[in-house]
C-alpha positions as CSV (number, residue, x, y, z in Angstrom):
1,M,-0.2,0.0,0.5
2,K,2.6,2.3,0.9
3,K,4.3,1.4,-2.4
4,L,1.0,2.6,-4.6
5,I,1.0,5.7,-2.7
6,G,4.7,6.6,-3.2
7,I,4.2,5.7,-6.8
8,G,0.8,7.9,-7.2
9,I,2.6,10.8,-5.6
10,V,5.6,10.6,-8.0
11,L,3.3,10.8,-10.7
12,A,1.7,13.9,-9.8
13,G,5.0,15.5,-9.0
14,A,6.0,15.0,-12.8
15,A,2.4,15.9,-14.1
16,L,2.8,19.2,-12.5
17,V,6.5,19.6,-13.6
18,L,4.9,19.1,-17.2
19,I,2.6,21.6,-16.1
20,A,4.9,24.1,-15.1
21,Q,6.9,23.8,-18.4
22,D,4.4,24.4,-20.3
23,A,3.0,27.3,-18.7
24,Q,2.7,31.1,-20.3
25,I,0.6,34.2,-18.8
26,K,-1.9,35.3,-21.3
27,V,-4.5,38.1,-20.6
28,T,-7.6,37.3,-19.9
29,K,-11.0,39.3,-20.6
30,E,-13.5,38.8,-18.6
31,G,-17.2,39.6,-20.2
32,G,-16.9,39.4,-24.1
33,I,-14.2,40.6,-26.1
34,P,-12.1,43.5,-25.2
35,A,-12.4,46.5,-27.4
36,I,-9.0,47.6,-28.6
37,A,-8.1,51.2,-29.7
38,I,-5.8,51.3,-32.3
39,P,-5.2,55.0,-33.5
40,D,-3.2,55.7,-36.8
41,F,0.7,55.8,-35.8
42,R,2.9,58.6,-37.4
43,G,6.1,58.3,-38.6
44,A,9.4,61.2,-38.6
45,G,10.9,61.6,-41.4
46,D,11.6,59.2,-44.2
47,A,8.9,56.9,-42.5
48,Q,6.0,58.6,-43.0
49,K,5.4,57.7,-46.6
50,F,4.9,54.2,-45.1
51,M,2.9,54.8,-42.6
52,A,-0.8,54.0,-44.7
53,A,0.6,50.4,-45.3
54,F,1.9,50.2,-41.2
55,N,-1.3,51.3,-40.3
56,E,-3.6,48.9,-42.3
57,T,-1.7,46.0,-41.4
58,L,-1.7,46.3,-37.8
59,S,-5.7,47.1,-37.8
60,G,-5.9,44.5,-40.2
61,D,-4.4,41.5,-38.9
62,V,-5.7,42.6,-34.8
63,K,-9.0,42.6,-36.1
64,A,-8.7,39.2,-38.6
65,S,-6.9,37.6,-35.0
66,G,-11.0,37.5,-33.5
67,Q,-9.6,38.0,-29.9
68,F,-10.9,42.2,-30.3
69,K,-13.5,44.5,-30.6
70,I,-11.5,47.6,-32.7
71,V,-12.6,51.0,-31.8
72,P,-13.5,52.8,-34.9
73,K,-11.0,55.7,-35.0
74,T,-14.0,58.4,-35.3
75,S,-14.4,57.6,-31.8
76,L,-11.3,58.3,-30.4
77,P,-10.0,61.1,-28.7
78,L,-7.6,63.6,-31.3
79,F,-4.5,63.8,-29.1
80,I,-2.9,60.2,-29.7
81,P,-0.3,59.2,-27.5
82,Q,3.6,58.3,-29.6
83,Q,5.1,57.0,-25.9
84,P,4.2,56.6,-22.3
85,S,5.6,59.8,-21.6
86,D,2.7,61.8,-23.8
87,F,0.1,60.4,-20.6
88,Q,-0.5,63.1,-17.7
89,Q,-2.2,62.5,-14.8
90,P,-6.2,64.7,-14.5
91,A,-4.7,67.4,-11.5
92,P,-7.0,67.8,-8.7
93,P,-10.2,70.1,-9.1
94,P,-9.6,73.3,-7.9
95,A,-12.5,74.4,-4.7
96,T,-13.6,77.8,-5.5
97,P,-13.6,80.0,-2.4
98,P,-17.3,79.7,-0.7
99,K,-19.8,82.0,-1.1
100,R,-21.5,82.8,2.4
101,G,-23.6,80.2,3.4
102,R,-22.9,78.4,0.9
103,T,-20.5,75.1,0.0
104,P,-17.4,75.6,-2.0
105,Q,-18.0,74.4,-5.9
106,V,-15.6,72.2,-7.6
107,T,-14.5,73.3,-11.0
108,Q,-13.8,69.7,-13.4
109,P,-12.4,69.4,-16.3
110,Q,-14.2,66.8,-18.1
111,T,-11.6,65.3,-19.7
112,G,-7.3,65.7,-20.8
113,G,-8.2,65.3,-25.2
114,G,-6.7,61.8,-25.1
115,R,-3.6,62.9,-22.6
116,W,-5.2,60.9,-19.5
117,M,-6.0,57.3,-20.3
118,Q,-9.6,57.6,-18.8
119,D,-10.1,59.5,-22.4
120,W,-10.0,56.0,-23.8
121,T,-11.7,54.4,-21.7
122,S,-14.7,56.6,-21.7
123,P,-17.5,57.2,-23.9
124,P,-16.7,57.3,-26.9
125,A,-14.1,55.2,-27.2
126,Q,-14.8,52.9,-24.4
127,A,-11.5,50.8,-24.7
128,N,-9.9,47.9,-22.7
129,F,-6.7,48.4,-24.6
130,L,-4.7,51.2,-26.5
131,A,-2.1,49.8,-29.1
132,F,0.1,53.1,-29.9
133,G,3.6,54.2,-30.5
134,Y,5.8,55.9,-33.4
135,T,8.5,55.1,-36.1
136,A,11.1,56.6,-37.5
137,A,13.7,56.2,-40.3
138,Q,17.6,56.0,-39.0
139,Q,20.3,54.6,-41.3
140,N,18.5,52.9,-43.9
141,V,16.5,51.0,-40.7
142,L,12.6,51.3,-40.3
143,I,12.3,51.5,-36.1
144,L,9.2,51.0,-35.1
145,Q,8.5,51.4,-30.8
146,G,5.3,49.8,-29.8
147,W,3.3,49.7,-26.7
148,L,0.3,48.3,-25.6
149,F,-1.6,49.4,-22.5
150,D,-4.1,47.7,-20.3
151,L,-6.5,51.0,-19.9
152,S,-8.2,49.3,-16.7
153,K,-4.7,50.1,-14.6
154,G,-5.3,54.0,-14.0
155,N,-1.9,55.5,-14.9
156,S,0.8,54.6,-17.1
157,A,3.3,53.2,-14.6
158,N,0.9,50.3,-14.5
159,A,-0.5,49.6,-18.1
160,Q,2.1,48.9,-19.7
161,L,1.7,45.3,-21.0
162,I,3.8,45.8,-24.7
163,G,6.8,48.0,-24.9
164,K,9.3,46.8,-27.6
165,R,11.1,48.0,-31.0
166,Y,10.8,46.4,-34.3
167,L,13.5,46.7,-36.9
168,G,12.3,46.8,-40.8
169,S,13.5,48.0,-44.3
170,V,12.8,51.7,-44.9
171,D,9.9,50.6,-47.6
172,E,6.7,49.4,-48.2
173,A,7.4,45.8,-47.1
174,G,9.2,46.7,-44.1
175,A,6.7,48.8,-42.9
176,R,4.0,46.0,-43.2
177,K,6.9,43.4,-41.4
178,V,7.3,45.7,-38.1
179,A,3.1,46.0,-38.7
180,H,3.1,42.2,-38.8
181,E,5.4,41.6,-35.7
182,F,3.8,43.9,-33.6
183,A,-0.1,42.7,-34.4
184,A,1.4,38.8,-33.7
185,D,2.6,40.2,-30.3
186,I,-0.5,41.6,-29.1
187,I,-2.5,38.6,-30.2
188,S,-0.5,36.6,-28.7
189,L,-1.1,38.1,-25.2
190,F,-4.5,37.0,-25.4
191,G,-4.1,33.4,-26.9
192,G,-4.5,33.9,-30.6
193,Q,-2.3,32.7,-33.8
194,S,-0.9,34.3,-36.0
195,L,1.6,33.9,-39.0
196,Y,3.9,36.1,-38.3
197,G,6.1,36.3,-34.6
198,S,5.6,34.0,-31.7
199,P,3.8,34.3,-28.0
200,I,5.3,36.3,-25.7
201,Y,7.0,34.3,-22.9
202,F,6.9,35.6,-19.4
């Protein structure tokens, strides 16, 4: 009997080791398909000429994965961040001096125009995630700096899921290549499959 118990413990331990080796962390969203905002990226210098191809490819790949609802670009804030430092925290509302016998009135700005993370989670955008970044051409290399933020985290210090640099040639093919790779990284976080790139392991 003791021998059988011992064998059972060994087998259970081996199973746990095998499961642990294949474990990877994926982002999950309860309550249906998450909404992702993918504003048009801009490029510096020669990179800008290829941004139409880049933006079309990035949005197309993410949409085709079936993992997300894409927020219409007409619903996005006017200010588009290009890097995490573009985000600001809302300033505390100033209190106006109270008039006699009245409670103080608080004046509160309604929006940051896209500079606050809550601008992206509030109507009309109502996004759960935001993909943003920029491209530049340096020494005949197209560089994409791409980020994915979980907007539920409330501030840019805690929201980053992806912050990565991608390299391609300074032409339409290179722009599509880096867009495919960034999209693949986004899709893989949610358990989806893509023809490009590989899952991100933590």
